[in-house]
N, C-alpha and C positions, 0 to 999 in steps of 0.2 A: 572719539564719538558721546553724543550726551544723549539722555533716557529724557523723551519728551513726555511720555504719561505711560500706564500700564493696565492692561484689559484684565479684568476677573470676569470668573466666566459662571454663569448657573444652569443646572440642568434642565431650563425649558426658558421657551422663549416670552413664555406669558410672566416671567418672574423678572424682564429687565427691566418694565417701567418703574416697577418700585426701588429695584436697587440702583436702577439709576439716582432717582432721585435720593435714597440713601447720597448715597456719594455727594451727589451737587448739590444738594438744597441742606440735608441731616451736618456733611460734615464740611460743607463749602468747598471742595477742592476742586470743582469748575473743572474744565478739559482732563486732568491732571491722571482723573480715571475713568476710565471705558467698560463697557459689560458688552460678553455675548455668550451665546448659547456652548457649551461645555464640548468638546469634538468628542472624549472619551471621559469614562468615571472617575471617579477616585473616591476614597475612603478615608476618612481621618485626618490627622494633621498635612496640610500641603506642601509643610516646608519652607514657609517667607511668611512674613510678617511686617508690612509696614507702617512705618513710624511717623508719629504724628508730631514735631517737637513746636512747642511752644515757648513766648518768652516767660508768661505767668504761669503758677498752679491756678489760679481764678479763670484761666484760660483751660485750662484740662479739664478741671468740674464741669464747665461748662459743655465741653464738648459730647465728655461722658455722658453727662446727663441728656442731652438731645440723640445722644446714640439709643441708650437703652429705652427711653420714648419712644422711639422710631422701631423698636423690637430685635435691637443688641444684648447681647446676653453678656455679662461681669463675667469674666478669667483673673482677673486681679483687679479688686477695689484699688482705686488713688489713693497712695498713703509716701508718706516721705522715707527716703532711703541716702544711701551716704553718696547717692550721684545725684540726688536730685526730686520729683516729685512726681508721680506717675503711677499709671497700671493700663490694662486692657480688657477688648474685648472681644466679643465675636460675631461678627457683622449677619445681618439677616441670608447674607449669598455663602456664609460660611467659614470666610476671611478671620485670621488672628492679626486685630491691631493694637499696637500699642501707642498711646498718648501720653507726652512726658514733660517737660520742664528742667530746665538744668537749677532752676531757684526751687529752694524750700518752702519759700515764702516769700507772699506778695513784695515787691521792691517797687511796682508802679501800679497805676489803673490795667487793668485787661484790656484786649483790645480788640480780640480776636481774629488778629492777624497771625497766620503760618508761617512759621519762622522758616521751617526744613520740611521734606519728606523725606524720610530715609527706606529705602526699600532694603530691608536684610532678609538675606538669603540662606538658608537650612541648608551649608555640604557638607560633602565625606570629609575633604579635606582642605583646609584656608589654603597652605602654600598653594599648594596645584591649583586651585583656582582662582587666587591669586595672578599667577601665572601664567594662567589661561586669557582671564582679562586684560591682563599687559600687554600679552600679545594683538589682543584686539583693540588696542588703540588706548585703553584707560590707564590715568595716572591716577596711584594709590595718593590718599591726601594725608591718612592715618594708618598705622601697621605698625600689629603687635600679634604673638604668634596666634591667638586667637581670636582675631577680630582684624578687617583692615575693611576701611570706607576708602570709597573712589571717590574722584572728581568727577562727575557722570551729569552734569547741567541741573535742570528745574527737581530733577529729584537725583538723589545720591543714593548709590548702591553701594550696599557693603555684607559684609563675608560671615559668620558666625557657623560653630559645629551645629548641623541639627539638631541634636537632644541637647544644647544650650541653648538654641534659641526657644525650643519648645518650652523649658523649664521657666525663660528669661519672661513668656510671655503666658505662662500656666495651664500649658494643655498639655495630651499624650502627646509623646512623639509619633507614634507609631502612626503611619498611614501607609495607603499604597495607589497607584493609579496615578492619572493625571495629577498635575500640579495645579491644575486652572487658572493659570496667569500666563499672560502675555506679556513680555517687556518692550517697548515701542519706542526705537531707536534706529539709529541710523547702518543696522546692518542687519540682515538675516541669518540665523543660526541657531542651533542648541548646545546649551553649553554641558560641560560632563557630569552635572547633575540633573539635568533631564529638564534644565529653565529654556524657556522657547524665548529667543528673541526673533522683535521682525518689522521692519518696517512701514509707516504710516500707512492705514489704508489697506496691508495683507492680513491675509486670517489662515495661519499654521495649525493642524493637529498637532498637539505633543505627542511627542514618545512616550512610553509606560517611565514612570519613574521608580 
């Protein structure tokens, strides 16, 4: 089973054109991210954080600068760390995003080409969620007690503990209501943490998380 795209939700239909433009033009994500009106309300952290992975720190700087100009709010300023270079921001629709490079310094000219889009889900139990997704046909490419990443096509799926993910992106972990996210893949279900999976063209309201 492969993830073809994700769909984020906004509170009103009037917001859709601007948010679609943010993802398609500002972040240059094409058809990887769609937008629809939320079926249920939510507040606070939504429990997930897509991560944009680039080759060079200069790419990271450029993407974050464009996002802020287009209305995003910086959560963690881009900086060097033990694992590379990156930061995070809150998009205009309220989704927490990470932007990162494994390189701490530029090793080649920036290209703007996205290496990977990883969908990080905050879960109650990494072990239990790993088993659930394996039962739905996903193969773990990386597996540690606190982090699992699956081979899931155009968008990689990864699992973190919810509180750890919130800390990583720099946001308060509290939140309630809908995740305001639908994962578009080859099957339809709701996972143990309340994330909705749907097939292309379907629109399934999320249950309370």
